[in-house]
LOLUMMAR-530176 format. One record per residue (C-alpha): residue in one letter; x, y, z; residue number from 0. Coordinates in steps of 0.02 Angstrom, whole numbers, m for minus. Example, Ala and Ser with C-alpha at 12.3 -4.5 7.8 and 13.67 -1.06 7.14 Angstrom:
BEGIN
REC	A	615	m225	390	0 $
REC	S	684	m53	357	1 $
***
This chain:
BEGIN
REC	M	7213	m4396	m1672	0 $
REC	D	7336	m4347	m1540	1 $
REC	I	7249	m4527	m1449	2 $
REC	T	7240	m4629	m1595	3 $
REC	N	7424	m4597	m1657	4 $
REC	K	7510	m4623	m1484	5 $
REC	E	7656	m4722	m1470	6 $
REC	F	7677	m4837	m1331	7 $
REC	K	7872	m4912	m1279	8 $
REC	R	7896	m5091	m1277	9 $
REC	S	7941	m5203	m1147	10 $
REC	I	7941	m5393	m1115	11 $
REC	R	7814	m5394	m994	12 $
REC	G	7680	m5251	m1053	13 $
REC	Y	7504	m5236	m1120	14 $
REC	D	7443	m5333	m1289	15 $
REC	A	7478	m5206	m1417	16 $
REC	E	7289	m5255	m1515	17 $
REC	E	7193	m5230	m1358	18 $
REC	V	7299	m5058	m1338	19 $
REC	D	7264	m5013	m1466	20 $
REC	E	7078	m5076	m1515	21 $
REC	F	7042	m4976	m1323	22 $
REC	L	7128	m4829	m1384	23 $
REC	D	7042	m4816	m1534	24 $
REC	K	6854	m4835	m1450	25 $
REC	L	6926	m4697	m1333	26 $
REC	S	6954	m4570	m1467	27 $
REC	E	6802	m4621	m1545	28 $
REC	D	6710	m4589	m1355	29 $
REC	Y	6823	m4435	m1364	30 $
REC	E	6789	m4355	m1536	31 $
REC	A	6616	m4378	m1517	32 $
REC	L	6600	m4291	m1328	33 $
REC	Y	6714	m4155	m1403	34 $
REC	K	6591	m4105	m1526	35 $
REC	E	6456	m4147	m1428	36 $
REC	N	6529	m3989	m1324	37 $
REC	S	6583	m3903	m1479	38 $
REC	S	6378	m3876	m1525	39 $
REC	L	6358	m3838	m1361	40 $
REC	K	6459	m3706	m1358	41 $
REC	E	6396	m3641	m1526	42 $
REC	K	6213	m3656	m1437	43 $
REC	I	6275	m3561	m1291	44 $
REC	T	6343	m3435	m1378	45 $
REC	M	6199	m3421	m1486	46 $
REC	L	6105	m3390	m1338	47 $
REC	N	6170	m3285	m1233	48 $
REC	D	6197	m3163	m1411	49 $
REC	K	6004	m3202	m1435	50 $
REC	L	5970	m3151	m1231	51 $
REC	E	6073	m3014	m1244	52 $
REC	H	5984	m2962	m1404	53 $
REC	F	5819	m2998	m1315	54 $
REC	S	5886	m2888	m1158	55 $
REC	K	5921	m2749	m1294	56 $
REC	M	5756	m2750	m1354	57 $
REC	E	5682	m2773	m1149	58 $
REC	E	5772	m2593	m1115	59 $
REC	T	5733	m2496	m1270	60 $
REC	I	5551	m2560	m1259	61 $
REC	Q	5558	m2513	m1059	62 $
REC	N	5641	m2330	m1123	63 $
REC	T	5498	m2330	m1243	64 $
REC	L	5375	m2354	m1115	65 $
REC	V	5451	m2217	m1005	66 $
REC	L	5439	m2115	m1136	67 $
REC	A	5269	m2139	m1194	68 $
REC	Q	5221	m2120	m1014	69 $
REC	N	5303	m1954	m961	70 $
REC	A	5239	m1923	m1136	71 $
REC	A	5079	m1981	m1103	72 $
REC	D	5069	m1865	m938	73 $
REC	Q	5124	m1700	m1010	74 $
REC	A	4990	m1719	m1142	75 $
REC	K	4866	m1739	m983	76 $
REC	S	4919	m1592	m913	77 $
REC	L	4919	m1483	m1067	78 $
REC	A	4764	m1547	m1098	79 $
REC	Q	4711	m1495	m903	80 $
REC	R	4787	m1312	m913	81 $
REC	E	4688	m1307	m1085	82 $
REC	A	4529	m1372	m1009	83 $
REC	D	4561	m1246	m850	84 $
REC	L	4611	m1108	m965	85 $
REC	I	4465	m1145	m1082	86 $
REC	M	4347	m1162	m920	87 $
REC	K	4410	m973	m856	88 $
REC	N	4379	m900	m1015	89 $
REC	A	4193	m978	m1027	90 $
REC	S	4183	m899	m831	91 $
REC	E	4266	m750	m881	92 $
REC	S	4123	m722	m1038	93 $
REC	A	3992	m776	m926	94 $
REC	Q	4015	m654	m787	95 $
REC	R	4056	m501	m920	96 $
REC	I	3885	m573	m1023	97 $
REC	L	3779	m551	m839	98 $
REC	D	3861	m383	m801	99 $
REC	K	3832	m320	m966	100 $
REC	A	3650	m382	m930	101 $
REC	H	3618	m306	m777	102 $
REC	Q	3701	m129	m805	103 $
REC	D	3565	m171	m964	104 $
REC	V	3413	m189	m836	105 $
REC	L	3466	m74	m714	106 $
REC	K	3474	57	m877	107 $
REC	I	3318	12	m946	108 $
REC	T	3221	16	m768	109 $
REC	E	3321	187	m735	110 $
REC	D	3268	258	m876	111 $
REC	Y	3057	195	m879	112 $
REC	D	3071	291	m718	113 $
REC	R	3121	435	m789	114 $
REC	T	3000	411	m923	115 $
REC	K	2883	399	m809	116 $
REC	H	2914	519	m700	117 $
REC	E	2934	625	m845	118 $
REC	F	2758	590	m906	119 $
REC	N	2676	607	m744	120 $
REC	K	2746	788	m732	121 $
REC	F	2676	813	m903	122 $
REC	T	2494	727	m854	123 $
REC	M	2506	848	m717	124 $
REC	K	2544	1004	m802	125 $
REC	Y	2418	984	m944	126 $
REC	R	2274	945	m804	127 $
REC	N	2329	1116	m736	128 $
REC	F	2320	1180	m915	129 $
REC	I	2155	1104	m966	130 $
REC	T	2087	1143	m784	131 $
REC	S	2137	1320	m789	132 $
REC	Q	2070	1329	m973	133 $
REC	L	1881	1271	m896	134 $
REC	E	1923	1404	m756	135 $
REC	T	1941	1519	m875	136 $
REC	F	1817	1475	m995	137 $
REC	N	1674	1479	m846	138 $
REC	F	1722	1641	m827	139 $
REC	M	1694	1672	m992	140 $
REC	E	1535	1590	m1000	141 $
REC	K	1479	1690	m848	142 $
REC	D	1530	1870	m932	143 $
REC	F	1439	1827	m1078	144 $
REC	S	1276	1766	m988	145 $
REC	R	1279	1934	m881	146 $
REC	D	1306	2043	m1018	147 $
REC	Y	1227	1953	m1182	148 $
REC	G	1100	1827	m1083	149 $
REC	V	1195	1666	m1158	150 $
REC	G	1179	1546	m1029	151 $
REC	S	1013	1522	m1050	152 $
REC	T	1014	1472	m1244	153 $
REC	I	1160	1344	m1172	154 $
REC	K	1037	1269	m1064	155 $
REC	E	905	1271	m1157	156 $
REC	E	1017	1185	m1278	157 $
REC	L	1074	1058	m1151	158 $
REC	N	894	1007	m1148	159 $
REC	E	854	1018	m1302	160 $
REC	K	991	911	m1367	161 $
REC	G	1081	836	m1247	162 $
REC	I	1242	778	m1185	163 $
REC	E	1303	750	m1359	164 $
REC	V	1269	914	m1395	165 $
REC	A	1375	984	m1254	166 $
REC	R	1504	887	m1292	167 $
REC	E	1520	930	m1457	168 $
REC	N	1508	1120	m1398	169 $
REC	A	1645	1089	m1271	170 $
REC	S	1780	994	m1417	171 $
REC	N	1738	1183	m1505	172 $
REC	I	1751	1261	m1357	173 $
REC	S	1923	1163	m1345	174 $
REC	K	2005	1181	m1514	175 $
REC	K	1957	1386	m1496	176 $
REC	A	2066	1390	m1335	177 $
REC	E	2202	1260	m1448	178 $
REC	E	2215	1382	m1555	179 $
REC	E	2237	1525	m1461	180 $
REC	F	2347	1450	m1336	181 $
REC	K	2416	1348	m1459	182 $
REC	V	2409	1194	m1382	183 $
REC	K	2453	1040	m1467	184 $
REC	S	2290	916	m1474	185 $
REC	I	2346	742	m1408	186 $
REC	N	2257	595	m1343	187 $
REC	L	2316	552	m1183	188 $
REC	N	2258	379	m1211	189 $
REC	D	2403	380	m1348	190 $
REC	F	2511	378	m1216	191 $
REC	D	2520	215	m1156	192 $
REC	H	2572	174	m1342	193 $
REC	N	2697	329	m1412	194 $
REC	L	2810	395	m1259	195 $
REC	D	2899	495	m1417	196 $
REC	E	2739	607	m1433	197 $
REC	V	2725	645	m1254	198 $
REC	K	2903	671	m1260	199 $
REC	T	2897	811	m1426	200 $
REC	F	2713	882	m1343	201 $
REC	Y	2829	934	m1183	202 $
REC	A	2984	977	m1278	203 $
REC	N	2873	1100	m1376	204 $
REC	K	2789	1164	m1227	205 $
***
């Protein structure tokens, strides 16, 4: 509008007014087009700057988020590692306690077995000595009966006639009688391998 409405002073030897006006009109149109284009470009630049700022903020937010996520991941990893170490430590300690208890149990069982075996050997020796003493007593009694009443020849004839089975039966009867006299519990030695409680009970009664 300034170009179009511009008025120049007239002079005698001045320019052609129509040509000047035409040029000014053309110049005004071109200037207006450039001005509008420039305004449009400024708006686009402003919009692009706003978008760039927005994207910059988004990038910063994303970077901060990534940093936080990385920190959270590192903390989670560290926590998981500590928990795993604690679990491994507890498992190792539990396993060691189980092994120690099992070892103590084995030692106790071995000790009990050795003690029971020792008691059984003591009992066996004592019982054998008792049987031996009873047999010796029986032999003395047999000799006395044979000397005083002539029983020995009868026993020898019985052994010859009825054999070993009758002799075993007589020996069993004599053993029973000896048990009644000395109040000894009858025990089968073969049972000791199967029932140690009976051995201990017999030994306690003695």
